[in-house]
Structures are given as structure tokens and as C-alpha cells.
N, C-alpha and C positions, 0 to 999 in steps of 0.2 A: 084778271092774272095769269098768267102761264105758270105751271109748276116750276118750270126753270127762274122765271122772277121772283116768286117765292122763297125757294131754295137760296138766290142769290143774297137776298134783302137777309135771309137769317144767317146769313155766313160771313155778311159785313155788323150784324148788330151786335153779336157775339164776344169779338174782339174789344168794342166799346164798353160793354157792359163787365168787363175782366178786365181792360185798364182803369176803370173807376174803383174799381176794388181794390186793386193793388196801389192804386195813390191813394184810397181812404184809410189802408194800411201805415202808410208814407207820415200820412199828417196825425195817426192814432200814436205810432211812436215816439214822432217830434214832441207831442203835448202829456204821453203818460212819460218819457223821460223826462222833462220839465218839472212836472208834477212831482216829479220821485227827488230829484236834484233841491227843489223849495219843502219837500218832508224832512230829506234828510240831514239839514240844519233847522227849520222851523223847530224839531222840537227837543234844541240843546244850545239852544240861543234865548236870549231874550228878548220874544216877538209878542205881540197882545196874544194874551191867554195860554201860551206855552206854557211859562213856568206853575202854572196852577194848576197843569193835568197832571196824573201819573199815569205818565206816558214811555218812562225809562226802559221800559222790555219793549216796546216799539221801536224808539226811538235806536236801539241797540240794535233790535234786527233788520233794520233797515242801514243803520251803520255796515252791519259783520256781514250781511249780502248785498252789498252796496256794486258788487261786481256781476253780480248776478242780474240784478237790474238792469244795469248800465246795456251790458252784450244782448241780453233780449230785447231790449227796446231797442239797440243800435241794429241787431236783426232785422227786425220790423222795418224800422228807414229806409235800410239798403237795399232790401226786397221790394218795400213800397217805391224808392226813388227809382229803378230802373221804368217802372211805371209812367210816374209823377214828372219826370223830366223829358218824357216824350210830348206832354204836349205842348199848346201853344205860348201859355202863359207862363213861361218857369220863372220869372220872375215871384211869384207866389212862393212856390217851395221852398228857391233861393233863399226869402223875407226871412219865413216860417225858422230854415234851418239857420240861420244867421244868428234871430234871436235870439233862438236857443243855445246856441254856441255861446254867445256871448253872456248870457244868466249863466251859465254852468261854469264859465270861468270865473264872474264874482263871486258866485256862490261857493265855489271849493279854493278861492285864491284873495278874495278880497273881505271876505265874510265869516271864513273861518275862521275859528278861535286863534290857531296856534300861529296863522295870516294875520289878525288885527293886535296882538298881543305876542312881542316875540320875546325870546330868551335871550339874554346879552352876551354880547360879543364875549365882553374881558369884564370878569369880577376881580376889584383891587382895590386896596384899604390904603386909609389914611391916619395917621394918627391925632391927637391932639393939637399938635401943631399947624398940622397941613387941610385940616377940616374947615369946607368952606360955608356950611351950614349952620344955621342960627341955632340959638340956644332952645330954641319952642319946640322947634323939628323932634319930630318923635320917631322912634327906631322901634324895631323887634331886637332884643340881647341876646345873644347864648354864647352861654360859657359852659369850657370842657377844658381836660387836660392844662388848666393853667391859662388859657386863650379865653380871651376879650373878644367878641365880634359883635357889629349892632350894623343892621341893615335899613336902613331910612325906609319908611312908610312909601314917599310920595315914587321910590323908585321901583319898590317890590310890587305894589297898586298896580303899575302897567306891569311890570313882566310877571305880575302872580305867582311865580315859582323864581327861588335863583338855587342851585343847586349847587354847594360850598361843601369844607371841610372847616370843621374847627377843632384845635386842639387833634389832628387826626381823625376826629370823625366826621365820616360822610352825612352830610346830612341837607335838608332839603326846604326851606325856609317859604311860606307861602302865604298870602294874602288875598282873599276875596272880598273887593272896594262893595261890592252889591252888598253883601252879609257882613260886612266892616269886620272879617275876623283875619285874625293872625294863629299860623299854627307851625309849629317845628316839627318835624318827622326824619328818622333814619329811612332811608330811600334802601330799605333792604328787605326783600320779599322771599319766606323759606328761605332767610340765610343769604341770598344771593342780594348784590347791589343789582338796582334798577332803574332804568331810564324812565324819565315821564314827561307827556308833551300835555299841554293843557287842549281840551276837546269840547268845551262846553258847559254848559251848567243845566242841574237839576234843582227845581224850584229853589231859583234864586242864588244856586251855592255853585262856586266852580267845580267842575271834575277833570281830571288829570288821567289820560290812560298809558298805561306802561309798555315798553317798548317791545317785551318777549310773549306775553300773552293778548295783547291789546283787549286785559280789562279796564272798565273804567272804577276810578276811585274819587272819593268827596273829599272835597281840601275841608271840612270843616271838622270831623272827624276821622279821617286817612280810611276810611272804610269800604275794600270795594265792593261796591252795591251792584254791578254788574258785569255779564261774563265768566271765562274759568275760575277767574277765582275770586268771585262773591262769597262774602264772609268773611274774606281776609280782612286785618289790619295791617298798618301800617304803624312802628312802633313809636310812639310821640314823645318827642322831646321837651324838656322845659323849657320856656324863653319869658322873658319882660317885656312890658313895654315902658320905654321910658322917653323922657325929651335928652337932648342932645347934652344937657348942661346937666341932670341929673346922672346920667352914664356916667359924664367926667369926674364927678362927686365920688362916684360909688365904685368906678372901675378906670383909675387916672391912664391906664395902660393901653385901653381899653382901642382897637383899631375900629375905622366904620367905614361900610364898603363905599364906593366914588361911582360918582355917575359913568353909566355906561355911555362913551360919544356916538355912536351910532343909535343909541335912544333919545337923546336927550332932547329933540322934540315933541318927542310923547311922554317925558314927564309931567310932572302934577308942579310944575313949579314955583309957582306962589303959595301951594301949599294948600288950595282949597279944601278939598275934601277931607287931610287930615284935622281942620280947625273946624270939621261941620261947616264949611261954606257951600260945598258944591251944590252947584244949580242943577246939575240932570237929574232926571225921575226915577232913577236906580239907585244913585248915589248920593243924593239930599236927604239932611236930616231934620229931624223933626226937633223943635227947641223944648215941646212939651211933653212932659211922662207919659211913658207906655202907648204910648200909636207906636205905629210901625217902624218909621226911621229913627225912633227916639231910640240913646242908648242906655247900655245895661251891663253891667259887670256878671260874667254868668262863672255861676260853681259848682263843680258838680264833685262830689263824694258818693264812690259805692253807686249805687244805684238812685242814691238823692239829687235832686239839683236844684236853685236857687237862683234868681235874677234880682241884683238893685239898682234901684233907678239911680242915672248918672246922676238927676238934680238933686236927688235925695245925698249921693256921694260929698256932692259940690258942696250942701250947706254944713252935711252933719262931718265931712272927714274922715272921722272914725266908727264906725260899725260894729257891734258887737253883735254876734248872733250864733247859731248853731244851726249844720246842716248835715243830717243823717245823724244827729243825737251828741254829734262832733263839736266843739267850744271856736268857733274864729273868729278873726277880726278882718275887718275889710279897710284901707287905709287910702287917701287919696293926697298926692304930694300937696308941698306948697306951690308947685308951677300950676297946679289943676290940671295935668294932666297925666301924670306919672301915678300911676296905681300898683298896689299889692295887699297878697292877702296871708294872712299866714293863722297856723294853727294855735290857739292860746292853752296852756300848760293846764287849764283848767276852768270851767264855768264860771268860778269865782274871781279868776283873774282878768283885770280891767285895765286896759293900755292911755294912756296918756301918749298925745303929741306933740312935741314945740319943734317948729322950723326941722320937720321931718325926722328931727330923733325920739323914735318910741325910749317911752319910759314903763318898765311893769315895777312898782318898789321901787327896790337900788337900784335897778337893771336898768343900762338904756343898750339902746341897740338902733342902727342905721335902716336905713328903707332899704337894704336886703334881708333884713334878718340877723344881722352879724351881730354880736356883743361889745359895747365899747365900754366894758367894763371886766369881762372875764372872758379871754379866747377861746376858752373852753364850751363855752353858750352860744347858742346859734339857734334861730326860730325856727320850726319847721314852715316852708315855703307850702302854699296852697297854692294849684293852678287855677288862675282868674285870666278871665278874658273880657275885652270890652269886644261888642257887637253890637248890632242893631236887636232892636226889641223881636221884631219879625225873625230873624234870624235862630235865636237861641230856641223862642217859644215852638216854631219848625221842629228840630232839633231835638228836642227835650221836652217832648210834649206834656209831660208830668211834671213840669216844673212848677215851683210854687215862685211865689213872689214878696219880697220882702216888704213887711211892715202890713200884710194883710192875711 
């Protein structure tokens, strides 16, 4: 072969190698972008194995730097695309690109938490006469400034949060169905009112993102767990979990949140979740005691916390105990759903209950702790929460269990 022919073959071979390298860059960029988008959702959504990892820092890093990764992989796709689309089989890169685009759309607009569980467009209320929910429906009840508002669990469990005002006080009413936790907070960060959106979950508990700093806040305790405000805590506000019937018995003037029309099809219209009949693996209920999805009533006083088995409470209805050396009483209503906890004046004081009227010596109290015999008397309410045992144990790792 003459020198001229050898040089000619070298000249024609080099562009082919270069084109192959640029084509590879296209597919690496496409695959990397797809993998990144999957990871960006995987660690903050209830996917196999994701919620049992201590991966919150990684999840926030990916989310916080998402546009850096997207731009970097996008540049690789564009540079590689100039070569790959000069090839003869153009359908291959087209198919790869279309598949990635569809996956990105589904991951960011269908599987993202705030797209799956939308905020109510209108928060409206009705009194006793116009309320259409059954007497057994469960609500989160909040009182402030002479106003009483109730938020049906079957609605809040879909929205995850409802931002509202009670007696002029801005509040955020939250619920996580995977933990069975209802909490109410003042949406106030360093003295300033803040807006939140549902961003995902960690260790099976919902997380919210504030609009200003993009920090992530845990639903179960209102703590910022990552981001610029890590360690800050939202002010918690007292609430009660009651049935509609008990609500109107105690607070005839109460107003009940009504269904948001655009969200009606997404609500738990049969109240399966609140009755413990949900069939979903994440929201089901264990009927036996001290299982992952068993119900407990959790109480924390100071640094001490204790869990009370729901089956035991249904059996006894009145439980006298001490938490952190403080005498308390835990009560279950006649309806088998409403519950409350109060401080006892002393360890020697023993309550009895008769059709939800509490008796302590000659004094009688209603289920909210108001005296029926002496207007100046009022039992001190102790914050108590019904939730799944796995949730209480996870976020109160040093908790004790009543009866052990």
C-alpha cells in the first residue's frame, strides 16, 4: 500500500472514532439525567427501601443542586447530540431522548408529593345545621380567641396540610397518614409568617418545605431537619382529636371544614383510614398490640415520653399513670374514638368516668376538662396524640410503654 493510501485511510478513520466518542457522550448524558431524576424522587418518597435509610442529607443535596446536575447532563446531551443525530439510525437516540423526557415529566409532575396531594383551593366551614359528615367522623379540633374550628381527618389526610386562621391566629393543620399523626403549628419562622409545601417524606413522616429558605420541616414535631434553618422548630399549637358528635356536644358553636370541590374525588369518602380499615400497605392498621401499624396514644412531658396501647385504652377507658413524675390520666370516650389526657392534681387523685363525665370526689368535669360544678375549676390538658406505634417509637426512641 502506498503512503498516500495509508494517509487517506487514517484521515477517514479519525472522524469515525471522534463521532463514536461524541455519540457515547449523548447516551451517558441521557442515562445520567434519568438516573438523577429517579434518585431525586426515590429518597423522599415511599419507595422500596428508601424510607429506612438515613439518606436525608443526600436527598437534600440532590434536590438543592438539582439544576446544576440538570444543566451539566443537558450540556452533555446537546454536545453528544450533534454527532449522534448524524448517524444513520436516528430512531435510537430519538427513542432514548423521548423515554427520558416522559420519565422526567412523570417523576416531576405526577410523582412529586405536592402534585399528588394538592392544597385545598377553598377552605370553607359550616356549623352544626349544615354539616353533612356523620357523627362518627373524626376531626382535629382547634380553639382560639373564642372560635372553634374542626378539620375532618378524611380531608386533611389527603391535603396533608391546611393553612387557615382560628380566632385571627394563623395556623397550619397537618396530618401524615403513613404515621397517623395529626399536629397543628403556627407557620411562623423567626417571627415571620411562612408558606409551606409538601415536599416528600423521611422515615415515613411527611416533610414540608418553606418558601423562603427551602428548608425541610418534619410534620411530626415541626423541626427543620435539613437546610439553612436546620434545628429551628415551629411553635406547636394545642389540638384535640374528636368525633363530630363529641365536637358538637362540647362546642355547639364549632365550625367544620367542608370538602374542597376540586379534591372531592381524592378524599377518603368511606372513612376507611380513620376507622382503621385502609387496605394500603402504608396506611393499614394492625389490630393486635405493639405491631408496626398498631395504634398508640403518645404523651411527652419534658424529656420523658410514654406510649399507651389503644387496645388497652379501649378495654380500661381510664388509665392513671405518671410521666416524668407527673400524675396524669388518659381517657377514652364512650364513642371509642375521642380521647384526652389531663394532669391529675396529685398521685392520690383517682378519676372515674360515666358517659364521658369525669368524676373526682365531688367535682365533675366534661370531656374537655371544663368543670360542671365550679366554673373556676379547669383540668390541665396534656398534649396526647394517636399514631402508629412505628411512628411514635421512631421519633421518641427512648419512649417507655405503659404496662411494662
